[in-house]
N, C-alpha and C positions, 0 to 999 in steps of 0.2 A: 554213189559210193556204197559199198556193202555196209549195212548198219553195224554188223559185228566188228568189221575193221575199224570203223569210226570209234566204237566203244573201246576197242583194244588200244587205239592210238591215244584216246583221252586218258585211259587208265595208266598207260605208260608215262605220259607227260606228267600226270599228277604224282606218280611215284617218284619220278626224277626231281620234280620241283620240291617235293617234301624232303627228299634226301639232301638236295643242295642247300635249301634254306635252313635245314636243321643243323648246318655247320659241319656236315661230314667232309672229310678230306676229299678234294677233287680226284685224287688217285683212286678213291673208292667209288666215286660217282660216275666217272667216265666208263668203266666197264659195264655199269648198269645201262648207260646210254647206248653203248654199241650193241649190247645184248638185246635191248628192246628194239633197236633199229633193225637188226637182223631178223628178229621174229616178225615184226610188222611187214617187212618186205619179202618174207619167206626166202631169205638169202642164205647162201652157204657160208658167207663171210661178211663180217661188218668191221669197219675200221673208223676210228676217230683220229683225225690228223690235225695237229696244232701248228699254226703259223709261227715261223721264226722271224727275227728282224730282217733277215736276208731274203724273205719271201718264200723260202723253201718250207715244206711241210714235214713234220716228224710224226710217225705213227705212235700214239700214246696209249691206245687200248685197242684190243682186237677180240672178236668172238667168232668162232667157226667150228665146224665139225672136225673132230680129231682126224678122221680119214682124209680130210681135205687139207688141213693145216699140217703139212709135213715139217715146216719150220716156222718159228714164231716171227711174225712180221713186225712186232712191237720194236721200235727203235729204227725201223727203216726210214730213210730220208728220201723224199721225193723232190724232184727238180722244181725250181720256181716257174718253169715253163710247162709243167705237167698240167693235165686237165683239172686235177683236184686243186692245184695252186691257183689256177685261173678262176675257178669257182669261188675259192676263198676270197679272192680279190674283188671279183665282179658281183658276187651274190646271185649269179644265175646258174641253176643246176645244169648238169650235162648227163646225157644218157647215151649208151652205146650198146648195140646188140652183141658185139664182141670187141672188147677194148684192145685185144692183142693185134687186131688188123685194122681197126678204125684209124684213119690218118690223123685224127685229132688227138688220139691217145697212144697209139702203138709205139711211137718213138721213146716214150717215157715209162714203159711198163717195167718195174723192177723184177728181178729173177724170181723172187719169192711169190709173185702174183701171176706167173705165166700159166698156171693151171686153170685160170678162170677166164670166162668169156663175157657174159652179160654184166653190165656195169652201170651204176647210177651214183651220182655224187651230188650232194646238196650243201649249200653254205651252212656253217655251224657258227651261231652267234647272232649278233644283231647288226643293223646297218652301222651303228656307231662303234661297235666293239666286235669286230670280226675275228673270232677265235681260230677258225680253220675250216675244216670240211668233214662231212660225215658221208662215208661211201659204203655201198653194199655190192656184193659180187655173187654170181652164181657160177657153178662149174661150166666149163666149156661144153657147148652143145645143149645146155638147158634153155628154157624159154626166156626171152628177154623180159625186162621189167616193163609193165604196162604204164601208161600215163597216170592212171589212178594211183598206182603204187608209188610212182615218183612224186606225185602231189602229196601223198601221205608222208613220205619220207622228208620232203622239203618242209612241210608244216611241222613235223615232229622235230626236225633238226633245229628249226627256228625257236620253237618253244623250249627245247632242252637247253639250247645255247643261252636264251634269255634267262632261264633259271640259274645257270652257272654265273652269268654276268651279275645278276642281282645278288647271288650268294657271295661273289667276290666283294661287292660293295658292302654287304652286311658284315662279312668277315673283317674287312678293313676298318669299318666303324668300331667293331668289337675290339680289334687290336688297338686302335687309337684310345678307346676308353680304358683298356688295361694299362697302357703306357701312362695315360694321364693319372690314373689312380696310383700307379707306382711312384710317379713323380710327386704326387701330393703327399704320400706317406713318407717319401724320402725327405721332402721339404720340412714336414712336421718334425721328423726325427732330428734333422740337422738344426733347424731354427728354434725348436722348443726343447726337445728332450736333451740334446747335447748341451745346450746352454744352461739348463737347470742342473744337470749333473756337474758341469764345470763350476757353476756357482756354489753348489753344495760342497764340492771338494775344496774350493777356496775358503769357505766358511770353516770347514773342519781344520784346514791347515792353520788358519788364523787362530782358531781356538787352541790348537796345539801349541802355538807360539806363546799365547797368553798364559797357558798353564805349564809352561816349561819349568821343571823343578818341583812342581806341586803335585804331579801325578806319579803314582808308583810305576815302576818300569813295565810291568805287564799291561797296565792300562794305556800307557804311552805307546807301547808297541801295537796294541789293538787299534788305537786311533790312527797311527801311521799306516797300518795295514788297510784300514777303511779308506784312507785317501788313495792308496795304491790301487785298491779294487775299483774305486770310481774312475781313476785314470784308465785302467784296463777296460772298463765298461764303455767309456767314451771311445776308445780305440775300436772296440767291437761294433759299436753302433755306427761309427763312421764307415767301417768296412761294409756294414749292411746297407748304408746309404749308397755307397758306390755300387754294390751289387744290384740294388733296385734300379739305379739310373742306367747302369751299363751291364745288363745280364750276360752279354757275350764277353768272355775274357779278352777277346781280340778286338772288341769294339772300341773305337775312339770317337770322340765328339769334338767338332770344331767350335762348339758353343758351350764351354763349361759353365757350371753354376757361377753366378755373378760374384766375383771376388770382392768387389768394392762393397757389396751388401754384406758379405760375410765379415769383412773388416769392420764395418760400422757396428755389426752385431757384437763382435768381440770387444770393441771399445766401449759399447754401451754396458755390457756385462761387467767389465772391469770398473767402470765408473760407479756402478751400484755398490761394488765392494769397497772401493776406495772412499766413497762419500763425496766425490766430485767428478765432473766429467772431463776426461782427457781431451786434449785438442787433437783433431784429426785433420791432416793435410794430405790431399790427394792430387797428384799431378799425372797427366796422361790418362789414357783409357785402358784399363786392365781387362776389358771384356774378352779380348782375344788371347789371353794367356792360356797356354796348354793346360789340360786338366791336371796332369801330374804335378806341374809347377804350382798351380793354384792350390792344390791340396797341401803341398809342402809349405807354401806361404801361410796358409791358414794355421797349420799346426805350429809353425815357427812363431807367429804372432801370439797365439794362445800361450805358448811357453814363456815368451818374453814378458807378456803382461802378467802372467801368473807369478813370475819372479818379482815384478814390481809390487804387486798386491801383497805378496807374502813377506817380503824382506826389506823393502826400500824405506817405508815411512814417508814417502814423497808427498809433496803438497801441489806439485804440478807435473803433468805427464803429457808428452807430445808423441803422437804416432804419425809417421810419414809413410805414405805409399806412393811410389813413383815408378811409372812404366815409360820407357822410351823404346827406341827401335832395337836396342841391343840387350837390354837388361830389365829385370824387375828388382826393385829395391824396397826393403822395409827397414824403417829406423824407429826405434823406441827410445825416447830420452826422458829421464826422470831427474828430479832435483833431490833425491833422497840421500841416504847415508852411505851409498855405495854397497858393494857386495861384502857382507861380513866374512871374516876369515873362517868362521866355523860353519859356514853354509856349504852344503854339498854342491859341486859343480856339475851334477848329473844333467840338470836342465840345460846348462850352457853347452855341454857336450852334445846333447841332442840337437841343439840349434846348429852347431858346427857340422855334425854328421849329415843332417838333412841338406845343408847347403853343399857340402862336398859331394854328396851322392848325385847331384845334378850339375856338377861342374862349377859351383859357386863358392862363396866363402862367407864366414860370419866373424865379425870383429867386435870385441867388447872392450870398452874403456870404462874404468870405474875408479872413483875416489870418494873419500868421506866428505870432501868439501864441495865437489861439483856434481856428485850423483853418478848415474850410470847411463851410458849410451850403447845400445845394441844395434849394429848395422848388419843387415842380412841381405846379401845381393846374389842373384843367380842370373846367368845369361839366358837370353831367349833364342 
């Protein structure tokens, strides 16, 4: 082999490997591959063709002289019976002195390539991951490709394909690492930050109740505003958690965050504020509850427990989570003083609105003698 050709082949392979492993977009690497292949083979046209699931090949990148390329071959689809498709499947290169008349290739020559004659195609990829084929062409009447040139093309196609396969694996690992980091941040925001904000809001609200009538109106208003701001911040953080977990607005997940774990966390936080641990009863497996319903259920439970902490004076609280084939049910029962007449029903309206928005309902029964029961039920 010509030493200069060997050096050029090595330099081209190194350049492509560096570009691929640097994380460059494959759309930017493929033109580099085909340009290098055309230069090494001293070809008038080079094509990179990628296999589809149906066995056909699609031209993804091309490089050729403007005078020869009257129309862009990118996007051209080759039959699964074409020589290039057979090479992509078998891994064995094919050479023709004139592919427009060679019986192995002539039946499958697309119109855009009829101005060419000498042809060589090599498998692109690895034995385990066959990406497609790398083909080179010369104008009709030009000298055929020599065995040495075909050997260089085959070796180069294998090395360039290996670089892209390795890059795919590297990119996939990087993507997984990004997703894992997003999930970690989302989990910390949900399980730590939101819970702390929620607890702080509860403490401020309790303080507001204890100081009722003892604060000047401006100070009371500022305290109430601080509680509202915490509620708004919690809503914004929850929106951020959703965006981290599902960055595509149209994305849905069959495996939402564990609802039962969230319920346990809400109950534990309420227990810290009440001074005793509420009883939690869970029936059925809530793991498959759709994401939107799980989000509504978490918010509904937080609202219901917030009302218990703020207003009930209860000595016992029971939280029931029940999931069956048709519905998800949340029930919060306390033995407190019932809902005072002077307490705003904004929180209860939120519970009713959340249930109604997904086709469910929320029922509240309350009395000074028996306490309060909130039953929140939505269909699955």
